[in-house]
C-alpha positions as CSV (number, residue, x, y, z in Angstrom):
1,M,0.0,0.0,0.0
2,M,1.3,3.4,-1.0
3,R,1.4,6.1,1.7
4,T,-0.3,9.4,0.8
5,G,1.0,11.3,3.8
6,F,-2.5,11.9,5.2
7,E,-2.8,8.7,7.2
8,T,-3.8,9.0,10.8
9,G,-0.8,10.3,12.8
10,Y,0.9,11.9,9.8
11,E,0.0,15.1,8.0
12,L,-3.3,16.7,9.0
13,H,-5.6,16.8,5.9
14,P,-7.4,20.1,5.5
15,I,-10.8,18.4,5.4
16,Q,-10.0,16.6,8.7
17,R,-9.0,19.9,10.3
18,Q,-12.2,21.6,9.1
19,A,-14.4,18.7,10.2
20,A,-12.9,18.9,13.7
21,I,-13.3,22.6,13.9
22,A,-16.9,22.4,12.7
23,T,-17.9,20.0,15.5
24,P,-16.8,21.8,18.6
25,G,-18.9,19.7,21.0
26,R,-16.7,16.6,20.3
27,W,-13.5,18.0,21.7
28,R,-12.2,16.4,25.0
29,D,-10.2,18.7,27.2
30,G,-7.0,17.4,28.7
31,L,-3.5,18.2,29.9
32,L,-0.2,17.3,28.3
33,V,1.6,14.8,30.4
34,G,4.6,14.5,28.1
35,A,5.9,14.0,24.6
36,A,8.8,11.8,23.5
37,S,11.1,12.0,20.5
38,D,9.6,8.8,19.1
39,G,6.3,10.5,18.5
40,A,4.5,9.3,21.6
41,I,2.3,11.9,23.3
42,E,0.7,11.3,26.6
43,I,-2.3,13.3,27.7
44,Y,-4.6,13.3,30.7
45,D,-8.2,13.3,29.6
46,L,-10.0,15.4,32.2
47,E,-13.5,14.0,31.4
48,A,-12.5,10.3,31.6
49,A,-10.0,11.0,34.4
50,T,-7.4,8.8,32.7
51,S,-4.2,9.0,30.7
52,R,-4.1,8.3,27.0
53,V,-1.2,7.7,24.7
54,L,-1.3,9.2,21.2
55,W,1.2,9.0,18.3
56,H,2.4,11.5,15.7
57,H,5.0,10.8,13.2
58,A,7.2,13.7,14.0
59,D,9.1,14.6,17.2
60,L,6.9,17.3,18.9
61,T,8.9,17.6,22.0
62,G,9.9,21.2,21.0
63,M,6.4,22.1,20.1
64,L,4.5,20.9,23.2
65,E,4.9,21.9,26.8
66,T,4.3,19.5,29.7
67,G,1.3,20.6,31.7
68,E,-0.2,22.7,28.9
69,P,-3.9,22.4,28.1
70,V,-4.8,20.3,25.0
71,A,-7.9,19.0,23.4
72,L,-8.5,15.8,21.5
73,H,-11.3,15.5,19.0
74,A,-13.3,12.3,19.7
75,D,-14.2,11.6,16.1
76,Y,-11.4,12.9,13.9
77,D,-8.2,12.1,15.8
78,V,-7.0,15.7,15.9
79,L,-5.0,17.1,18.8
80,A,-5.2,20.8,19.5
81,A,-2.2,22.2,21.4
82,G,-0.5,25.5,21.6
83,G,-2.6,27.0,18.8
84,S,-1.7,24.2,16.4
85,Y,-3.6,21.1,15.2
86,Y,-2.0,17.7,14.7
87,S,-3.2,14.4,13.3
88,V,-2.7,11.7,15.9
89,C,-3.1,8.0,16.1
90,V,-5.3,7.2,19.1
91,S,-5.1,3.9,20.9
92,R,-8.8,2.8,21.3
């Protein structure tokens, strides 16, 4: 299978971004626990009161601050953090 670059966890497709923005009631608030150079991102989901591990293909350690507020879209696998949006692979 040939990669397009828009698979979950890679580049954020403009339609994916717009769909997430257009459905504001589906965002889940959280706090960033940490990010690792291998793409692992741990967040604390405030509603579920549990930690979740996400994955993004790039090293976001320089873009994300531990303890900062984040939001994860429940339907479109988009992470909002620090004014930016990222496609993430979510362990279900």
